[in-house]
C-alpha positions as CSV (number, residue, x, y, z in Angstrom):
1,M,97.0,126.7,45.6
2,L,94.8,123.7,46.0
3,R,96.7,121.8,43.0
4,T,99.6,122.0,45.3
5,L,98.1,121.7,48.6
6,L,96.6,118.8,47.6
7,R,99.7,117.6,45.5
8,M,97.2,116.9,42.3
9,K,99.2,116.1,39.2
10,E,96.4,114.8,36.4
11,P,95.2,117.9,34.6
12,F,91.2,116.5,34.7
13,Y,91.1,116.7,38.7
14,I,93.1,119.7,38.8
15,A,90.5,120.9,36.7
16,R,87.8,120.1,37.9
17,Q,88.6,121.9,41.2
18,E,89.3,125.0,40.5
19,Q,86.7,126.1,38.2
20,A,84.7,124.6,40.6
21,P,83.0,127.9,42.5
22,L,84.4,128.7,46.4
23,L,88.1,128.2,45.9
24,R,89.5,129.8,47.8
25,E,87.1,128.8,50.4
26,R,87.4,125.1,49.7
27,E,91.5,125.5,50.2
28,L,91.2,126.6,53.9
29,F,88.6,124.8,54.7
30,L,91.2,121.7,53.2
31,E,94.3,123.5,54.7
32,H,93.2,123.3,58.2
33,L,92.4,119.5,57.8
34,L,95.5,118.6,56.9
35,R,96.7,121.2,60.4
36,Q,94.5,119.0,62.2
37,G,96.1,115.8,61.0
38,T,93.7,114.8,58.3
39,S,95.8,112.7,55.7
40,L,96.7,113.3,52.3
41,A,94.2,110.4,50.7
42,A,91.3,111.6,53.3
43,A,91.8,115.5,52.4
44,R,91.8,114.3,48.8
45,S,88.4,111.9,49.3
46,V,87.1,115.2,51.3
47,S,87.4,117.8,48.4
48,W,86.1,116.1,45.0
49,Q,83.0,115.3,47.9
50,L,83.1,118.6,48.3
51,V,82.6,120.0,44.3
52,N,79.1,117.7,44.6
53,V,78.0,119.0,47.6
54,I,78.9,123.3,46.3
55,R,77.0,121.6,43.3
56,L,73.8,120.1,44.6
57,L,73.7,122.8,47.2
58,R,73.6,125.5,44.1
59,L,76.4,127.4,46.1
60,T,78.0,130.4,43.9
61,A,78.3,132.4,47.2
62,L,78.7,131.1,50.8
63,R,75.4,131.1,52.3
64,D,73.8,130.4,55.4
65,V,72.7,126.5,55.0
66,W,69.9,124.0,57.2
67,I,70.6,120.6,57.8
68,D,67.4,119.2,55.9
69,E,68.6,121.1,53.1
70,I,71.9,119.2,53.1
71,E,69.8,116.0,53.7
72,R,67.7,116.8,50.7
73,A,70.5,117.2,48.7
74,A,72.5,113.8,49.7
75,H,69.3,111.6,49.2
76,R,69.8,113.3,45.8
77,W,73.3,112.9,45.4
78,A,72.6,109.2,47.2
79,R,69.8,108.4,43.8
80,Q,72.6,110.2,41.4
81,Q,75.4,106.9,42.4
82,R,72.7,104.6,42.7
83,A,71.8,105.5,39.2
84,N,75.6,105.7,37.9
85,P,77.3,102.3,37.0
86,L,80.9,103.5,37.6
87,A,80.1,104.1,41.4
88,H,81.6,101.6,43.0
89,S,79.6,101.7,46.1
90,Y,76.2,104.0,47.5
91,K,75.5,102.3,50.4
92,T,77.2,105.4,52.0
93,S,77.1,107.6,49.7
94,A,74.2,110.3,52.0
95,T,76.1,109.9,54.9
96,Y,79.1,110.8,54.1
97,F,78.1,113.5,52.0
98,V,76.4,114.9,54.5
99,Y,79.8,114.0,56.6
100,V,81.8,116.7,54.7
101,A,79.0,119.3,54.2
102,K,78.6,119.4,58.2
103,K,81.9,119.8,58.6
104,W,82.8,122.6,55.5
105,L,80.0,124.8,56.6
106,S,80.5,124.7,60.3
107,F,84.1,125.6,59.7
108,A,82.9,128.1,57.1
109,G,80.2,129.7,60.1
110,V,77.2,129.1,58.0
111,L,75.9,125.7,58.6
112,R,72.7,126.2,61.1
113,Q,71.0,123.7,63.0
114,P,66.7,124.4,64.2
115,A,67.4,125.0,68.4
116,I,67.1,121.9,70.8
117,P,64.7,122.3,73.4
118,R,65.4,122.0,76.6
119,M,64.2,118.6,77.4
120,R,61.0,118.7,80.6
121,F,62.6,119.5,83.9
122,A,65.5,121.5,82.2
123,N,65.1,123.7,85.3
124,E,65.6,121.0,88.3
125,F,68.1,119.5,86.9
126,D,69.8,122.7,86.5
127,D,69.2,123.3,89.9
128,F,70.8,119.6,90.5
129,A,74.0,120.6,88.5
130,K,74.7,123.2,90.9
131,W,74.2,121.0,93.7
132,V,76.4,118.2,92.9
133,M,79.0,121.1,91.7
134,E,78.9,122.9,94.9
135,E,77.7,119.5,97.5
136,R,80.0,117.1,95.9
137,G,82.7,119.0,94.1
138,L,82.0,117.5,91.2
139,S,83.1,119.8,88.0
140,A,81.6,121.0,85.0
141,F,82.8,118.5,82.7
142,S,81.9,115.4,84.9
143,V,78.1,116.6,85.3
144,Q,78.0,117.2,81.6
145,S,78.7,113.8,81.2
146,H,76.1,113.1,83.6
147,R,73.9,114.7,81.1
148,R,73.2,112.5,78.8
149,K,72.4,109.3,81.5
150,I,70.0,112.0,83.7
151,S,68.3,113.1,80.6
152,L,66.9,109.7,79.6
153,F,66.2,108.7,83.1
154,L,64.1,112.2,82.6
155,K,62.6,111.0,79.5
156,W,61.2,107.8,81.2
157,F,60.0,109.5,83.9
158,S,58.0,112.1,82.5
159,E,56.4,110.0,80.4
160,R,54.5,108.2,83.3
161,H,54.4,111.4,84.9
162,R,53.0,115.3,84.7
163,S,54.7,116.6,87.5
164,F,58.7,116.3,89.3
165,A,57.0,116.7,92.6
166,A,55.7,112.8,92.1
167,L,59.2,111.6,91.8
168,R,59.7,108.8,93.7
169,L,63.1,106.9,95.0
170,R,60.9,103.4,93.7
171,D,60.7,105.6,90.0
172,V,65.0,105.1,90.0
173,D,65.0,101.8,90.8
174,D,61.8,101.3,88.2
175,F,63.8,102.8,85.9
176,L,67.3,100.5,85.7
177,I,65.0,97.6,86.0
178,F,63.1,99.1,82.6
179,K,67.0,99.5,81.5
180,G,67.8,96.4,82.0
181,R,65.3,94.4,80.4
182,V,65.5,96.5,78.4
183,V,68.3,97.5,76.4
184,G,70.5,94.7,79.0
185,V,72.5,96.4,81.4
186,A,74.5,93.9,83.6
187,S,71.9,92.8,86.9
188,Q,74.3,94.4,89.1
189,H,73.9,97.6,87.8
190,V,70.4,97.5,88.1
191,V,70.4,96.7,91.9
192,T,72.7,99.1,92.4
193,P,70.3,101.2,93.7
194,A,69.7,99.5,96.7
195,R,72.9,99.8,98.2
196,Y,72.1,103.9,98.4
197,V,68.8,104.1,99.0
198,P,69.2,104.4,103.2
199,S,71.4,106.4,103.6
200,L,69.8,108.9,100.6
201,L,66.3,108.6,102.9
202,R,68.2,109.2,105.9
203,R,69.6,112.5,104.2
204,A,66.4,113.9,102.6
205,T,64.1,113.6,106.0
206,R,66.2,116.6,107.0
207,V,65.2,118.8,103.3
208,V,62.5,120.2,104.3
209,Q,61.9,121.4,100.7
210,A,60.2,118.9,98.5
211,G,61.8,120.1,95.6
212,Y,64.7,119.2,97.1
213,R,64.4,116.0,97.1
214,G,64.6,114.8,93.4
215,R,68.1,116.2,93.7
216,Y,68.8,112.4,95.9
217,H,66.7,111.1,93.1
218,F,69.2,112.6,90.1
219,A,72.1,111.4,92.2
220,Q,70.6,107.4,92.0
221,V,70.3,107.9,88.8
222,V,74.2,109.0,88.2
223,Y,76.0,107.1,90.3
224,A,74.4,103.6,89.9
């Protein structure tokens, strides 16, 4: 029972929790959090917010819930908190509402998110990933950790060129200089690619297929 799980003694809080819909679903989630090491105080905070989530999403039974519906409900919750003279703080109200709702609904298997579109040049990246795993011995985990860096480069490159065939080693240098100027990357990280250019160019001359050239340019971004 929820009162035992959260060690609640105040009748008002017990009644509020046990009279709200989806009691068993909330109990299962809170049990999961506590098993994962969540503190009792944090679990109590989540349980209180779950009641607001259920109310503002108008849930009487579990159903598919989309992210944008949660965000709209969170904005309503934040407005209510700003108008509540008893609310101690409302600056993070919407953020915490979204956090709790997503965690719970994801645990229940009913959170729905729009499909993430494949990044431009995704096929070329997949080819590169296969190459670095087979030829350079990188693990799938390592390749995945590099994806963000490469995707940033591809986004930058795609805004300047329509064709992947236009990719040159100079583009990697231009990207790193741009990153250093805009983001504030240390100068040594900006000039690092220069150390790789000669050997990569020598290897690239032995590759007949032009499509394979992109692998070396990707390597510049990953290993810089």
